[in-house]
Structure formats: structure tokens, C-alpha cells
C-alpha positions in Angstrom: -45.5 66.9 -12.2 -42.1 64.7 -13.8 -43.5 64.0 -17.9 -41.9 60.4 -18.8 -41.5 59.8 -22.4 -42.0 56.2 -23.5 -40.4 54.7 -26.8 -41.9 51.3 -27.4 -42.8 50.0 -30.2 -44.7 48.1 -29.0 -47.9 49.5 -28.9 -50.1 48.3 -26.2 -47.6 48.2 -24.2 -46.4 51.5 -24.6 -50.8 52.9 -23.7 -50.3 50.2 -20.3 -47.4 52.2 -19.6 -48.8 56.0 -20.0 -52.1 54.8 -18.1 -49.8 53.2 -15.9 -47.3 55.9 -15.0 -49.9 58.6 -15.0 -52.2 56.4 -12.9 -49.6 57.1 -10.1 -48.8 60.7 -10.1 -46.8 61.0 -13.1 -47.8 61.6 -16.9 -46.6 59.7 -19.8 -46.0 60.4 -23.0 -45.9 57.5 -25.3 -44.3 58.5 -29.2 -45.9 56.0 -30.8 -44.3 54.2 -34.2 -45.1 56.5 -36.5 -44.2 59.5 -34.7 -40.7 58.9 -35.8 -41.6 56.3 -38.5 -39.7 59.1 -41.6 -37.4 60.1 -39.0 -33.4 60.1 -39.1 -31.3 60.6 -36.0 -31.4 63.7 -35.9 -35.1 63.8 -36.5 -35.5 61.9 -34.0 -33.1 64.2 -31.0 -35.2 66.6 -32.5 -38.8 65.1 -31.4 -36.9 63.6 -27.8 -36.4 67.2 -27.7 -39.6 68.9 -28.0 -41.3 66.3 -25.6 -39.3 67.9 -23.1 -38.9 65.0 -20.8 -38.1 64.7 -17.3 -37.1 60.8 -17.9 -36.8 58.3 -20.8 -38.5 54.9 -21.6 -36.4 53.5 -23.9 -37.0 50.2 -25.9 -33.1 48.8 -27.3 -35.0 47.1 -30.0 -37.0 50.0 -32.2 -37.7 49.7 -36.2 -35.8 51.5 -37.9 -32.6 52.1 -34.9 -30.8 51.0 -32.3 -31.4 52.0 -29.2 -28.1 52.1 -28.0 -26.6 54.3 -30.5 -29.7 55.8 -29.4 -29.3 56.4 -25.5 -25.5 57.6 -26.9 -26.6 60.4 -29.6 -29.7 61.7 -26.8 -26.8 61.5 -23.8 -24.9 63.5 -25.7 -27.0 66.5 -26.7 -29.2 66.3 -23.0 -28.7 65.6 -19.2 -32.6 63.9 -19.2 -32.1 60.8 -17.6 -33.0 57.5 -19.7 -33.8 54.0 -17.9 -33.5 51.0 -21.3 -36.2 48.9 -21.0 -35.2 45.2 -24.1 -36.4 42.1 -24.0 -32.7 41.2 -23.5 -31.5 40.4 -20.4 -27.4 39.6 -20.7 -25.1 41.1 -18.7 -23.4 42.4 -21.5 -26.6 44.2 -22.8 -26.6 45.5 -19.1 -23.3 47.0 -19.5 -23.9 48.6 -23.0 -26.5 50.1 -21.8 -25.1 52.1 -19.2 -21.5 52.7 -20.6 -23.5 54.6 -23.3 -24.9 56.5 -20.9 -27.9 55.2 -19.9 -29.1 55.6 -16.0 -31.3 52.6 -15.2 -31.9 49.1 -17.1 -34.1 47.2 -16.4 -35.5 43.9 -18.5 -38.6 42.2 -19.9 -40.6 41.2 -19.2 -41.4 43.7 -15.8 -43.4 44.7 -12.8 -44.6 47.7 -14.1 -44.3 48.1 -9.5 -40.6 47.6 -9.8 -40.3 49.7 -13.0 -42.1 52.6 -10.7 -39.9 52.2 -8.3 -37.0 52.4 -10.0 -38.3 55.5 -11.8 -38.3 57.4 -8.6 -35.1 56.0 -8.3 -33.3 58.2 -10.6 -36.1 61.0 -11.2 -34.9 61.3 -6.9 -31.1 61.0 -8.1 -31.2 63.9 -10.6 -33.9 66.5 -9.4 -34.6 65.9 -6.2 -33.0 69.5 -3.8 -32.4 70.3 -1.2 -36.0 71.0 1.0 -34.9 75.0 1.3 -35.7 76.8 -1.5 -33.3 79.0 -3.2 -35.8 82.7 -3.9 -34.7 85.3 -6.4 -36.6 88.5 -6.0 -37.0 89.6 -9.8 -37.5 94.2 -10.4 -38.7 95.1 -13.6 -38.0 98.7 -14.6 -41.7 99.2 -15.4 -41.8 98.6 -11.3 -42.8 95.1 -11.7 -41.5 91.9 -9.9 -41.3 88.3 -9.2 -39.5 85.8 -7.8 -38.1 82.7 -9.0 -37.7 79.7 -7.2 -34.6 78.1 -8.0 -35.1 74.5 -6.5 -38.4 74.0 -8.2 -38.0 76.1 -11.0 -40.7 78.8 -10.2 -41.8 82.3 -10.4 -44.3 83.8 -8.5 -46.1 86.9 -8.4 -48.6 87.5 -5.1 -50.3 85.2 -5.0 -49.7 83.8 -8.5 -47.1 81.3 -9.2 -46.2 79.4 -12.3 -44.2 76.5 -12.6 -41.5 75.9 -15.6 -40.7 73.9 -18.4 -36.6 73.3 -17.4 -36.0 75.0 -20.8 -38.4 77.2 -19.8 -36.5 77.7 -16.4 -32.9 77.9 -18.3 -33.6 80.9 -20.5 -35.4 82.8 -18.0 -32.1 82.0 -15.7 -30.6 83.7 -18.8 -32.2 86.5 -19.4 -31.9 87.1 -15.2 -28.4 87.2 -15.5 -28.2 89.8 -18.0 -31.0 91.6 -16.7 -31.4 94.5 -19.2 -29.0 93.9 -21.7 -30.4 92.7 -25.1 -29.0 88.3 -25.8 -29.2 87.4 -29.2 -29.9 84.5 -29.9 -27.3 82.6 -30.6 -26.9 83.6 -27.5 -29.2 82.2 -25.8 -29.0 78.7 -28.1 -25.4 78.0 -27.2 -25.9 78.4 -23.5 -28.8 76.0 -24.1 -26.9 73.8 -25.8 -23.7 74.3 -23.9 -25.5 72.6 -20.5 -26.8 68.9 -22.9 -29.9 70.5 -23.7 -30.5 70.2 -27.4 -31.9 73.4 -28.8 -32.4 74.8 -32.4 -34.4 78.4 -33.9 -37.5 77.3 -33.7 -37.4 75.3 -30.1 -35.5 78.9 -29.2 -39.2 80.9 -30.4 -41.4 77.8 -28.7 -40.1 77.9 -24.8 -39.5 82.0 -25.2 -43.8 82.1 -26.3 -43.6 79.2 -23.4 -42.4 81.7 -20.8 -44.1 85.2 -22.0 -46.7 84.0 -21.8 -46.2 81.9 -18.2 -44.8 85.8 -17.2 -48.0 86.6 -18.1 -50.5 83.9 -16.2 -48.4 85.8 -13.2 -49.5 88.7 -14.0 -45.7 90.1 -15.9 -47.1 91.1 -18.6 -44.2 92.7 -21.2 -41.1 91.5 -19.7 -39.5 90.3 -22.1 -38.8 92.3 -25.0 -37.8 91.6 -28.8 -35.4 93.2 -30.0 -35.4 92.9 -34.1 -32.6 91.9 -35.2 -30.2 91.6 -32.3 -31.9 89.1 -29.5 -34.2 89.1 -26.5 -33.5 91.3 -23.2 -35.9 91.5 -19.8 -36.1 94.7 -18.2 
């Protein structure tokens, strides 16, 4: 399920969009003004990173923030697509939005069905892959094994399966690439940063915990070990 972030200062509109998205098969995540009231740009970037979004609906005019600047900063740290929504429907604002990294631009007031169609177009461009899945089998030292569907970010063992978030999937692939070897926290963070993900030490800890829980869901216990002071190892 795609998780759609809504960064909008109109609380009524934000809640309406959340309900609309959820009635159409998406997970709506409305980031209310109270959630970012006291944050600076770095704090906002952290908030967005922790939300683990598939797409962000971003209002240009937010209290305390310039949406254009925010879009540009977000694009520098994340590959998550952005659709700008604004009551300023001038061609200049649309041009600046696209130049700042937005994937699309929808002026207010908008028909929610049109917004949905524009969203689906962006999601198809960014996430759709060949129908044929790329399946990798991972054999562990303890005799257990599981498979990774890299096209769908899904892991499975027997009849059990679990879907991974973008960060969880990328962390697992880093560990798989270094199977049986320790990977330092700094190296994992650096590789995620290089791929456009905003990750710090705390975010890595949270995602590593979630990854272990997902592996446990499919019966793969203790596959990721912590080497104190050194890093993590999949074995």
C-alpha cells in the first residue's frame, strides 16, 4: 500500500484528503501544523524521513516555511516524489515548482479525482517495474533461507511473507551484499544517503528494529546480529 503524505496547513482540507485517499486504497498520512510548529528546515526533513512516504502532497504556503524551498531541500535528500498543491496557479509558480524538484503541480481548488489521477500517474512512473519479479534466495549459516522479491520489496519463507518499507529493503540489500561480513552503521548510513534517503543514527536504529521484526514474521530469527562497536551482520 502506498503511503501518501499530506503537508497542508488547512486542517479541514488535510483531513478530507486523508479520508479520500484511504477510501481509494492508499494510506493517508496528514502531517498537521502542530506536528511541525516548532521545527526548522532540518527538523522538517527529519519528520518527513521518519514518515517513510511513497509520495508527498506539499502545499506551497505553509506557516513558517516556503514550500518551494522545502521541496528543493527534500529533493536533495530523498527520491520520494512530490506533487505541489497551491492556490497560486500561475505558470511562473508551476515552472519554479518543477525546477525545484516537484514531479507535478496541481492548483487549488482541485477536483479530488483529478488529483488522484495525477498521483497515480506519478506513482506509476516512479514505482512501476516489469511484471516479472526478480527473486533472490538467501541461504543463512544456520540452515534457514528466505527469498527477496526485489521488484516488490517483499521477503518470504514458506507460506509466510512480509513487505518492507523503502529503507528496510535498502538496509537488507546492503546486508545481503555483504553476507557474512560486518557492515558498520556509518557505512550503511552513507550508502542510504548516497541513494537520496535522509537517514541519521536514530532512523537507522528504528529501521533495523523493524527489519528484524519483519524477518521474525516469516520465521527468520536472529539472522541480523549486532556486533557491538562494529556494526551489523547478516549470517
